[in-house]
N, C-alpha and C positions, 0 to 999 in steps of 0.2 A: 706202124705209127700209133703212136699217142692218141686215143680222143681227144685228151682238153690239148695236144699241139697244133689241132686245124681249126683254122678260123675263115670264115665268112669271106672272099677277096684275097683268098692266102695261095698264091703257086705251089704248084709241085710237079714232080715227074713222077709216073708211073711204069712198071715195067712189068711183061709176063713171059716168062721163060719158057712153059709153055707150050704157046702157041707161036713167040718172037715180036710179039707187037708192043710196041713203045708208046710211049707218049709225053705229054708237057697241057696242065688242064690249071682250071682256074674257079675255087670251091664256090658257088654256086647259093648253094643251101647246108645246112643239114638238121637231121630230124632222126627225131628218138621215135623206136617202137607203136607208141601210143598216137604222134603225132602222124605214123605212115596208117592209123587205122589197124593196126593189127592186137592179139589176142596176144594175155602175158607171156605164152606159153613160147611166143619168138623171141623173149629175151633171151631165151638160155642158147639161143643162136647169133642173136646179131646184137651187137652196139650202139651202131648207130648209120642211117644211112649219109654219105655225103653225096648232092647234086655235084655236076662239072660239065664243065665248057670246057668242049677241049682246042688247046689251040695249037699242037705240032703232035703230029706222030699221024700213026691213026685212028685216030678218032676227032681230027682236026675238024672246023667247025660243026662240033655233034655236040650234043649235051646227052650226059647217062651219065649213070649211078654208082659209085663205089659200097657196099656194105662192112662194115668192119665188122667181123665177127668176134663174138666172144673167145674163141680160140685164139685170140689174138693175132688172127691174118685179116687180112684185104683180100677181097674178092670183086673179081670185074664179068659177068653174065659168069655167075660160078667157077669162073678159073682164079685161083690165086695169083695175085700182085706184090710185087713191093713198090713202096711208096716214100719216095721222101718228099718230107716238105720244105722246102725253100724258107731257108729263117727270116725276119722280117725286125730284125734287128738291125 
């Protein structure tokens, strides 16, 4: 997921092949490391923190965070996930 392509209120699908979980959610907030209250060393690992509200799937009706890593991967509870952002057009 490109950090510039995600916005508050946008819907997305996520899939974790490692444990077979998947779902749909809506972006509730976006924070960077400073807003998260972390030191600058974390900038080497996490680019953004995405607050999400689950809609469908294994996290339905739950709030959770997806981390966008500087390695180009997205993580949920420390496990890599794929993210597909719905088009806003």
